Every structure is written in C-alpha cells, then in structure tokens.
RODO-2510 file (C-alpha; in nm, 4 decimals, decimal comma):
residues 416
     n   res          X          Y          Z
     1     m    -0,9959     2,5347     2,3110
     2     p    -0,9698     2,2025     2,1429
     3     v    -1,1913     1,9264     2,3260
     4     s    -1,0680     1,5836     2,3258
     5     v    -1,3765     1,3993     2,2622
     6     p    -1,3567     1,0698     2,0417
     7     r    -1,5217     1,0941     1,6972
     8     p    -1,6087     0,8810     1,4374
     9     a    -1,3397     0,8277     1,1632
    10     e    -1,5931     0,9526     0,9037
    11     p    -1,8742     1,1627     0,8193
    12     p    -2,2040     1,0193     1,0010
    13     a    -2,3812     0,7976     0,7794
    14     v    -2,7278     0,8843     0,6667
    15     p    -2,9874     0,6943     0,8605
    16     p    -3,2081     0,4215     0,6733
    17     d    -3,5403     0,6663     0,6812
    18     g    -3,3110     0,9213     0,5016
    19     g    -3,3502     1,1909     0,7637
    20     l    -3,1049     1,4334     0,9059
    21     t    -3,0292     1,5179     1,2649
    22     l    -2,9500     1,9038     1,2922
    23     l    -2,7961     2,0465     1,5975
    24     v    -2,8823     2,4150     1,6383
    25     i    -2,6158     2,6259     1,8940
    26     e    -2,7410     2,9833     1,9835
    27     d    -2,7929     3,1471     2,2975
    28     v    -3,1167     3,2934     2,2393
    29     p    -3,3860     3,0415     2,3155
    30     g    -3,5892     2,9711     1,9825
    31     g    -3,3727     3,2244     1,8048
    32     a    -3,3298     3,0478     1,4782
    33     l    -3,6538     2,8085     1,5250
    34     s    -3,8726     3,1153     1,5817
    35     a    -3,8866     3,2388     1,2256
    36     p    -4,2083     3,1623     1,0538
    37     g    -4,2180     2,7794     0,9348
    38     m    -3,9144     2,6916     1,1112
    39     a    -4,0792     2,5111     1,3964
    40     e    -4,3084     2,3214     1,1502
    41     m    -4,0203     2,2107     0,9546
    42     t    -4,0265     1,8388     1,0480
    43     g    -3,9218     1,6765     0,7202
    44     t    -3,8574     1,6995     0,3729
    45     a    -3,9134     1,4802     0,0402
    46     e    -3,5837     1,3006     0,1538
    47     g    -3,6982     1,2319     0,5032
    48     p    -3,7448     1,3804     0,8524
    49     v    -3,5078     1,6243     0,9875
    50     r    -3,4649     1,6086     1,3417
    51     i    -3,3983     1,9302     1,5445
    52     r    -3,1555     1,9561     1,8659
    53     t    -3,0910     2,3072     2,0483
    54     a    -2,7890     2,4085     2,2503
    55     r    -2,7140     2,7557     2,4246
    56     n    -2,3303     2,6976     2,4279
    57     l    -2,0600     2,4696     2,3467
    58     t    -2,0718     2,2617     2,6626
    59     e    -2,4555     2,1875     2,5879
    60     a    -2,3378     2,1175     2,2032
    61     e    -2,0757     1,8848     2,3456
    62     r    -2,3421     1,6902     2,5122
    63     l    -2,5989     1,6755     2,2424
    64     l    -2,3267     1,6151     1,9702
    65     t    -2,3879     1,2285     1,9109
    66     d    -2,2772     1,0350     1,6413
    67     d    -2,6403     1,0654     1,4563
    68     v    -2,5839     1,4539     1,4205
    69     q    -2,5012     1,4998     1,0366
    70     c    -2,5175     1,9067     1,0288
    71     i    -2,4641     2,1857     1,2955
    72     l    -2,6378     2,5310     1,2544
    73     l    -2,4183     2,7699     1,4457
    74     d    -2,4942     3,1366     1,5508
    75     l    -2,1753     3,3391     1,4974
    76     a    -2,2731     3,6067     1,7578
    77     l    -2,2560     3,3044     1,9917
    78     p    -1,9265     3,4132     2,2245
    79     p    -1,6663     3,1485     2,2260
    80     r    -1,5959     2,9320     2,5338
    81     a    -1,3279     3,0997     2,7640
    82     p    -0,9963     2,9147     2,8037
    83     g    -0,9856     2,6787     3,1095
    84     r    -1,3543     2,7098     3,1788
    85     k    -1,5867     2,4175     3,1158
    86     g    -1,9013     2,6340     3,0233
    87     g    -1,7983     2,9915     3,0449
    88     a    -1,7886     3,2186     2,7527
    89     v    -1,6095     3,5411     2,6913
    90     a    -1,7303     3,8381     2,4331
    91     a    -1,5356     3,7857     2,1133
    92     g    -1,3216     4,0819     2,0061
    93     r    -1,2746     4,1636     1,6464
    94     g    -0,9483     3,9675     1,5830
    95     h    -1,1404     3,6546     1,7238
    96     e    -1,5066     3,6919     1,6159
    97     l    -1,4623     3,3375     1,4562
    98     d    -1,3271     3,1800     1,7559
    99     t    -1,6505     2,9890     1,8248
   100     l    -1,6676     2,8775     1,4739
   101     r    -1,3033     2,7532     1,5037
   102     q    -1,3882     2,5687     1,8576
   103     v    -1,7157     2,3879     1,6836
   104     l    -1,4773     2,2589     1,3957
   105     r    -1,2711     2,1029     1,6172
   106     l    -1,5434     1,9830     1,8512
   107     a    -1,7047     1,8147     1,5336
   108     p    -1,4378     1,7701     1,2506
   109     h    -1,7005     1,5107     1,0691
   110     q    -2,0013     1,7280     1,0641
   111     a    -2,1138     1,9740     0,8377
   112     v    -2,1386     2,3200     0,9854
   113     l    -2,3741     2,6159     0,8543
   114     a    -2,2881     2,9497     0,9685
   115     l    -2,5725     3,1917     1,0851
   116     t    -2,5207     3,5605     1,0858
   117     a    -2,7167     3,8888     1,0058
   118     e    -2,7333     4,0035     0,6481
   119     t    -2,5537     4,3220     0,7461
   120     d    -2,2364     4,0978     0,8197
   121     a    -2,1867     3,9333     0,4819
   122     a    -1,8126     3,9875     0,5145
   123     r    -1,8000     3,7611     0,8230
   124     a    -2,0210     3,4898     0,6777
   125     a    -1,7797     3,4489     0,3672
   126     e    -1,4667     3,4443     0,6044
   127     a    -1,6656     3,1499     0,8087
   128     v    -1,6697     2,9489     0,4523
   129     r    -1,2942     3,0338     0,4196
   130     v    -1,2396     2,8800     0,7904
   131     g    -1,4050     2,5872     0,7200
   132     a    -1,8042     2,6102     0,7544
   133     q    -1,9777     2,4436     0,4425
   134     d    -2,2068     2,7504     0,4095
   135     y    -2,3644     3,0411     0,5805
   136     l    -2,7112     3,1518     0,6062
   137     f    -2,8752     3,5002     0,7005
   138     r    -3,0844     3,5238     0,9861
   139     d    -3,3879     3,7539     0,8238
   140     e    -3,3897     3,5082     0,5447
   141     l    -3,4085     3,2002     0,7188
   142     d    -3,7440     2,9856     0,6854
   143     g    -3,8115     2,5875     0,6844
   144     r    -3,7471     2,5294     0,3002
   145     v    -3,4397     2,7542     0,2854
   146     l    -3,2684     2,5564     0,5873
   147     s    -3,3757     2,1877     0,4510
   148     r    -3,1991     2,2616     0,1304
   149     a    -2,8968     2,4300     0,2970
   150     i    -2,8745     2,1320     0,5429
   151     r    -2,8724     1,8796     0,2484
   152     y    -2,6263     2,0530     0,0446
   153     a    -2,3856     2,1031     0,3469
   154     v    -2,3929     1,7331     0,4363
   155     e    -2,3378     1,6393     0,0930
   156     r    -2,0467     1,8967     0,0434
   157     k    -1,9036     1,7883     0,3826
   158     r    -1,9220     1,4016     0,2732
   159     a    -1,7725     1,4839    -0,0930
   160     d    -1,4814     1,6853     0,0968
   161     f    -1,4141     1,3922     0,3226
   162     d    -1,4122     1,1262     0,0051
   163     r    -1,1753     1,3805    -0,1545
   164     r    -0,9421     1,3891     0,1225
   165     q    -0,9641     1,0235     0,1651
   166     l    -0,8698     0,9835    -0,2052
   167     t    -0,5669     1,2105    -0,1464
   168     e    -0,4645     1,0211     0,1486
   169     t    -0,4966     0,6758    -0,0168
   170     r    -0,2936     0,8110    -0,3307
   171     l    -0,0185     0,9838    -0,1057
   172     r     0,0228     0,6668     0,0869
   173     a     0,0381     0,4271    -0,2122
   174     q     0,3152     0,6919    -0,3528
   175     e     0,4664     0,6505    -0,0058
   176     n     0,4542     0,2531    -0,0300
   177     a     0,5776     0,2331    -0,3602
   178     r     0,8855     0,4663    -0,2889
   179     l     0,9431     0,2239     0,0010
   180     e     0,9302    -0,0961    -0,2006
   181     r     1,1089     0,0072    -0,4756
   182     g     1,3978     0,1197    -0,2428
   183     l     1,3684    -0,2394    -0,0787
   184     l     1,4412    -0,3875    -0,4517
   185     p     1,7874    -0,5124    -0,4705
   186     h     2,0622    -0,3226    -0,6557
   187     p     2,3213    -0,5932    -0,7638
   188     l     2,6818    -0,5194    -0,6546
   189     l     2,8836    -0,6191    -0,9762
   190     a     3,1649    -0,3312    -1,0106
   191     g     3,4652    -0,4989    -1,1695
   192     s     3,3048    -0,7894    -1,3277
   193     e     3,2988    -0,8480    -1,6899
   194     l     2,9581    -1,0360    -1,6506
   195     r     2,6453    -0,8457    -1,7605
   196     f     2,2923    -0,8551    -1,5612
   197     a     1,9525    -0,8363    -1,6076
   198     a     1,6355    -0,9071    -1,4130
   199     r     1,2634    -0,9255    -1,4262
   200     y     1,0231    -0,9018    -1,1401
   201     r     0,6321    -0,9263    -1,1192
   202     p     0,4549    -0,9584    -0,7866
   203     g     0,1492    -1,1620    -0,8125
   204     r    -0,0411    -0,9233    -0,5532
   205     s    -0,2346    -0,6576    -0,7232
   206     r    -0,1010    -0,3169    -0,6981
   207     a     0,2261    -0,4394    -0,5166
   208     l     0,5723    -0,3942    -0,5953
   209     l     0,6994    -0,6712    -0,3613
   210     g     0,6019    -1,0181    -0,3537
   211     g     0,7493    -1,3074    -0,1770
   212     d     1,0154    -1,3650    -0,4213
   213     f     1,3512    -1,2307    -0,4148
   214     y     1,6834    -1,2274    -0,5589
   215     d     2,0415    -1,0514    -0,5365
   216     t     2,3833    -1,0559    -0,6961
   217     v     2,6991    -0,9376    -0,5169
   218     r     3,0733    -0,9740    -0,6173
   219     t     3,3308    -1,0204    -0,3636
   220     a     3,6903    -0,8739    -0,3052
   221     d     3,8285    -1,2149    -0,4316
   222     g     3,6404    -1,1725    -0,7738
   223     t     3,3586    -1,4454    -0,7174
   224     v     3,0451    -1,3320    -0,8272
   225     h     2,7507    -1,4632    -0,5980
   226     a     2,3790    -1,4744    -0,7435
   227     m     2,0886    -1,5924    -0,5609
   228     i     1,7118    -1,6219    -0,5970
   229     g     1,4460    -1,7452    -0,3688
   230     d     1,0615    -1,7886    -0,2995
   231     v     0,8862    -1,7440     0,0224
   232     c     0,5654    -1,9564     0,0126
   233     g     0,2596    -1,7385     0,0201
   234     h     0,1722    -1,4173    -0,1507
   235     g     0,0998    -1,1527     0,1238
   236     p     0,2915    -0,8497     0,2756
   237     d     0,4175    -1,0813     0,5648
   238     e     0,6054    -1,2987     0,2765
   239     a     0,7034    -0,9987     0,1008
   240     a     0,8664    -0,8842     0,4123
   241     l     1,0270    -1,2163     0,5003
   242     g     1,1690    -1,2404     0,1515
   243     v     1,3408    -0,8725     0,1761
   244     e     1,4853    -0,9990     0,5209
   245     l     1,6344    -1,3160     0,3724
   246     r     1,7786    -1,1151     0,0819
   247     i     1,9507    -0,8714     0,3034
   248     a     2,0759    -1,1358     0,5480
   249     w     2,2135    -1,3178     0,2392
   250     r     2,3898    -1,0021     0,1216
   251     a     2,5594    -0,9445     0,4644
   252     l     2,6624    -1,2737     0,4997
   253     t     2,8160    -1,3413     0,1673
   254     l     2,9791    -1,0025     0,2063
   255     a     3,1238    -1,1124     0,5397
   256     g     3,2531    -1,4514     0,3682
   257     l     3,0090    -1,7149     0,4673
   258     c     2,9360    -1,9699     0,2411
   259     g     2,7900    -2,3299     0,1645
   260     d     2,6036    -2,4920     0,4821
   261     e     2,7189    -2,2322     0,7089
   262     l     2,5536    -1,9596     0,5136
   263     l     2,2072    -2,1378     0,4365
   264     a     2,2107    -2,2678     0,7978
   265     t     2,2164    -1,9213     0,9252
   266     l     1,9411    -1,8210     0,6782
   267     q     1,7331    -2,0755     0,7969
   268     q     1,7511    -1,9432     1,1436
   269     v     1,6630    -1,5905     1,0354
   270     l     1,3471    -1,7400     0,8495
   271     e     1,2597    -1,9545     1,1676
   272     h     1,2936    -1,6172     1,3772
   273     e     1,1301    -1,3983     1,1386
   274     r     0,8299    -1,6151     1,0034
   275     a     0,4746    -1,5449     1,0983
   276     d     0,3754    -1,9294     1,0983
   277     e     0,5878    -2,2479     1,1634
   278     e     0,4620    -2,3494     0,8114
   279     v     0,6132    -2,1313     0,6251
   280     f     0,9388    -2,2079     0,4435
   281     a     1,1600    -2,0726     0,1432
   282     t     1,3089    -2,1971    -0,1330
   283     l     1,6507    -2,0919    -0,2694
   284     c     1,9007    -2,1324    -0,5510
   285     t     2,2622    -2,0039    -0,5091
   286     v     2,5332    -1,9845    -0,7638
   287     d     2,8984    -1,8691    -0,6990
   288     i     3,0739    -1,7922    -1,0264
   289     a     3,4690    -1,8108    -1,0045
   290     p     3,6584    -1,5198    -1,0763
   291     d     3,7771    -1,6646    -1,4052
   292     g     3,3726    -1,7018    -1,5187
   293     r     3,4462    -2,0627    -1,6536
   294     s     3,2914    -2,2662    -1,3285
   295     a     3,0367    -2,2034    -1,0754
   296     a     2,9242    -2,3777    -0,7549
   297     l     2,5453    -2,4437    -0,7597
   298     c     2,3489    -2,5152    -0,4446
   299     l     1,9683    -2,5911    -0,4439
   300     a     1,7320    -2,5768    -0,1343
   301     g     1,4022    -2,7066    -0,2786
   302     h     1,4456    -2,4527    -0,5802
   303     p     1,4011    -2,5004    -0,9563
   304     a     1,7415    -2,5689    -1,1147
   305     p     1,8879    -2,2650    -1,3159
   306     l     1,8810    -2,2680    -1,7307
   307     l     2,2080    -2,2826    -1,8802
   308     v     2,2561    -2,1648    -2,2503
   309     r     2,6126    -2,1900    -2,4047
   310     s     2,7422    -2,1053    -2,7586
   311     g     2,6657    -2,3995    -2,9926
   312     h     2,4340    -2,5816    -2,7354
   313     a     2,0739    -2,6007    -2,6798
   314     p     1,9270    -2,4475    -2,3629
   315     a     1,9704    -2,6791    -2,0789
   316     l     1,8783    -2,7002    -1,7118
   317     l     2,1720    -2,7523    -1,4643
   318     p     2,1362    -3,0732    -1,2352
   319     q     1,8689    -3,0780    -0,9859
   320     e     1,9301    -3,3844    -0,8128
   321     g     2,1630    -3,3694    -0,5193
   322     g     2,0180    -3,0625    -0,3563
   323     g     1,9049    -2,9932    -0,0358
   324     p     1,5429    -2,9395     0,1191
   325     a     1,4010    -2,6002     0,1224
   326     l     1,4621    -2,3598     0,4203
   327     g     1,2442    -2,3877     0,7335
   328     l     1,1716    -2,7795     0,6865
   329     l     1,4356    -2,9815     0,8624
   330     s     1,6352    -2,8317     1,1653
   331     a     1,9610    -3,0164     1,0688
   332     a     1,9429    -3,0140     0,6917
   333     r     2,2668    -2,9932     0,4774
   334     w     2,2789    -2,8365     0,1301
   335     p     2,5501    -2,9722    -0,0875
   336     h     2,7181    -2,7842    -0,3657
   337     r     2,7596    -2,9105    -0,7103
   338     e     3,0549    -2,7764    -0,9363
   339     i     2,9438    -2,6838    -1,2890
   340     r     3,1448    -2,6114    -1,5818
   341     l     3,0242    -2,3123    -1,7581
   342     g     3,2825    -2,2459    -2,0487
   343     e     3,3939    -1,9356    -2,2111
   344     a     3,0795    -1,7780    -2,3309
   345     w     2,7338    -1,8497    -2,1494
   346     s     2,4129    -1,7184    -2,0344
   347     l     2,2667    -1,8533    -1,6995
   348     m     1,9089    -1,7692    -1,6203
   349     m     1,7911    -1,8358    -1,2714
   350     y     1,3976    -1,7843    -1,1990
   351     t     1,1203    -1,8745    -0,9549
   352     d     0,8553    -2,1120    -1,0126
   353     g     0,6174    -1,8229    -1,1114
   354     l     0,7721    -1,8322    -1,4382
   355     v     0,7058    -2,1887    -1,5121
   356     e     0,3531    -2,2522    -1,3430
   357     g     0,1452    -2,0269    -1,5536
   358     r    -0,1463    -2,1756    -1,7766
   359     v    -0,1061    -2,2572    -2,1374
   360     g    -0,4224    -2,1723    -2,2887
   361     a    -0,7644    -2,1973    -2,1250
   362     g    -0,7395    -2,5403    -1,9844
   363     t    -0,5197    -2,6495    -1,6722
   364     r    -0,1986    -2,7349    -1,8623
   365     r     0,1149    -2,5477    -1,7493
   366     l     0,4001    -2,4129    -1,9086
   367     g     0,6613    -2,6040    -1,6893
   368     q     1,0245    -2,6166    -1,7619
   369     e     1,0365    -2,7833    -2,0822
   370     g     0,7887    -2,5332    -2,2207
   371     m     1,0224    -2,2826    -2,0698
   372     i     1,3025    -2,3991    -2,2292
   373     e     1,1234    -2,4241    -2,5746
   374     l     1,0121    -2,0575    -2,5228
   375     v     1,3853    -1,9326    -2,4305
   376     a     1,5389    -2,1157    -2,7190
   377     r     1,2746    -1,9532    -2,9736
   378     q     1,3769    -1,6079    -2,8304
   379     l     1,7527    -1,7002    -2,8464
   380     k     1,6869    -1,7981    -3,2225
   381     e     1,5256    -1,4400    -3,3092
   382     g     1,8646    -1,2729    -3,1854
   383     l     1,7474    -1,1418    -2,8372
   384     t     1,9656    -1,1307    -2,5507
   385     g     1,9879    -0,9565    -2,1988
   386     e     1,6967    -0,7249    -2,1222
   387     e     1,5396    -0,7959    -2,4092
   388     l     1,5458    -1,1658    -2,3797
   389     l     1,3716    -1,1447    -2,0637
   390     e     1,1385    -0,8931    -2,1509
   391     a     1,0329    -1,1304    -2,4333
   392     v     1,0214    -1,4247    -2,2173
   393     v     0,8147    -1,2752    -1,9102
   394     a     0,5669    -1,1273    -2,1937
   395     e     0,5071    -1,4558    -2,3785
   396     v     0,4565    -1,6360    -2,0417
   397     r     0,1933    -1,3608    -1,9450
   398     a     0,0089    -1,3946    -2,2842
   399     l     0,0210    -1,7762    -2,2610
   400     n    -0,1451    -1,7426    -1,9398
   401     g    -0,3975    -1,5226    -2,0754
   402     g    -0,3063    -1,2382    -1,8605
   403     d    -0,1404    -1,1377    -1,5338
   404     l    -0,0036    -1,4256    -1,3384
   405     t    -0,1352    -1,4992    -1,0196
   406     d     0,1945    -1,6307    -0,8507
   407     d     0,5028    -1,4080    -0,8081
   408     l     0,7828    -1,4139    -1,0471
   409     a     1,1048    -1,3108    -1,0665
   410     v     1,4081    -1,4024    -1,3040
   411     l     1,7394    -1,2946    -1,3547
   412     l     2,0172    -1,3538    -1,6486
   413     l     2,4024    -1,3355    -1,6016
   414     d     2,5980    -1,3273    -1,9346
   415     r     2,9672    -1,3813    -2,0168
   416     g     3,1241    -1,3298    -2,3680
***
C-alpha cells in the first residue's frame, strides 16, 4: 500500500567522502550479509559503504533517511498487509512483486536492487521491468559484486532522474510556448483596406512575451484602432501586465470607449494589477478614420509613430501635447491630436526597444534619427510590409552586435 512519507525532490546527493549508504531489507537476520566477504565490505575505492538492515517494511520506513542512496530488497520478503502497520501476508503468484512495488512507492528517489535466487531469473528480470535498477543472485553475492552493483544502480537512478527532469522541462517549455503564443494578439481587421504587419521580440532569454504589447481592431463604424505600449521592466510580471492591458484595451475599444475615458480605465487596470506602485506603462493609440485619410493620435509617454507618405521623407508625428505614462498621475489627461494621413501612406508604431539599441561597441544609441535613416534606406531598396519590418529589426540587431536586451515591438499599417 502507498506510504505517505515526505521524500526529497531528487535522488540523495553523494556525501563529501564519496561513500554510499545501503539499506538491506530481508527477513532472515544476517542473510544477505552472511555471504563470504560481505561483512567486511566497509568501503570501495570511491568511498565507504555504510550498511543498514531492516527485517520488514516498517523497519525500512524508519531507517529510510535522506542519506540512503540504495536499497537491496530480498524479493522473498512478503509484502505488507493492507491496513496493517507491520504485518505481512504471503505473496501469491500474481502478487509476488508486491513487496518491490511497495518499496518503490516508499522510496521513489532511491536506487533499488532486487535480490533473488539464481533459479528465479524470470522474476528477477520482471523486477527490473517493474522499476528496480538491477538484480543480484543470492548465491553469487559477495562484497565486490555488491559494491559494483550499488554504484551502477545509483548512477543509473540518477541518470533516469536527470532524463525525466529534462523531459519534464522540455514539455513545460513547450506548454509555456503554446500558452504565450495564444496570448499574442490576432488583429481584427476584417473589412478594412489597410494592410497589417508586426514584429515582436522579448528581451528575456527563451521567452515569447515581454512587457511590450500591441493590438489592432476595426470597430463597426469602420474606424481602425491601433495601439502599442510598453510596461517598464522585463520580467514575467511585466509580461503578464502587458497582456492584461492589451486585452482590456481591446474590450474597451470594442465596447465604444475612446479618449480620456478609455485611457483612464486602462490606468485603473494597471493600478490594480501591477505588482509595485513604481510600475508604469507608456502607450500610443491611433484611431484611423473609415476613409483612411486622417487619424487621431494619443501619446501617453510613448514615442511618436513614424509616418511615410508618397513623395515625402519619413517623419515622426508630433510628440508634443501628449499626456503622461499610465500609472504616474491619478488625475491625468491625454489629449488627442488630429493627423492628416493622405491618400497613400505607411504608419510605423514601435516601442523604445527599437531605438535604444547600441550602434557599434561604444555607448551611442541608435535613437529616433538613426531609426528614420535606417527606414528610409530600406524604403529606397523597395521593401514594404513584412519585408520592411524584418529588414529593420535585423539591422537594428546587427548594429547592436547581437540580441537586444530590451523588449521590442513594432507594427506597420499601410494604405494605398
């Protein structure tokens, strides 16, 4: 029966002296240790071997401390009777390995060696299939054989544990990746003539989400609403808060909120969900009119978007006149500025991760001016949409000398 005894989360560590502790479970006093040379087996070249003996599972449970690395179990030992603390029942043919199964439940992190008679090789092999690391024949047992078997069993158990941990870590990483991919936005632009492209790179190693966030939706009146934001910090808490703000923005926008009412509500979400009162978020929203020729721009401490129009050099939209970042002032206002877009245009919204990367080995940053020059150069080469963003991000990384330390998000809306 299962024994609910707290056990270490991993196989016992090898002591500093390199020795091992062996727990022998058999109901014949001195049985396994009475073979020639066994009683004198006090150590090996790797270190001492300490031996404890138990006559039943109740004694074994008491002696099974965290420093035991290996168990030698006599398969002839009867299993513990259900509902009885120290009792045993005779094992029938169908339950002849019940004792082993009980030991494996009692000691899930220790290596187990099965001890049986040479005439019972079939049961010994079955013991390994059930979970024992190896088996030994009683008639062949001596100190040298047992020492080698113990070392092998402990190393095999540890290797099995490492392999299982690696598999669990891989599966957990895959599950997290699927979850994070599901949290990335899927723009709602059905019925719009605008083209959408985006690139996203978290600063955290092996992560899919960072504190940057963006989204784009089209409401029933034909207006296209685009948003990009950045939660200060780079950890999982900031990433979670970014997702919450994005989802809240989408829900509020589809519900018809806009302007100060929308941003004030988002600020309430941030204030309730942030882990620390020092956490804030910058935000940029653009509401593009149904005809695509004009837009309302709102900045909450965020860099202004880059506008590219046919026949004009790329230029930043006005930065002045915006409001503070969300979470800084309780009674803030966020004015909107009307922007003329024209017939054909491209609007690039980005987070500061795009402009704060280094240029070369020094401390100089790319900055907004460097970004404008970089985009202008890519446009002259005829790049647009996804290809343009891919080239821009690749060049920013190359100038930085490798991966950026800050999160990066950039989206592009095109018309005409």
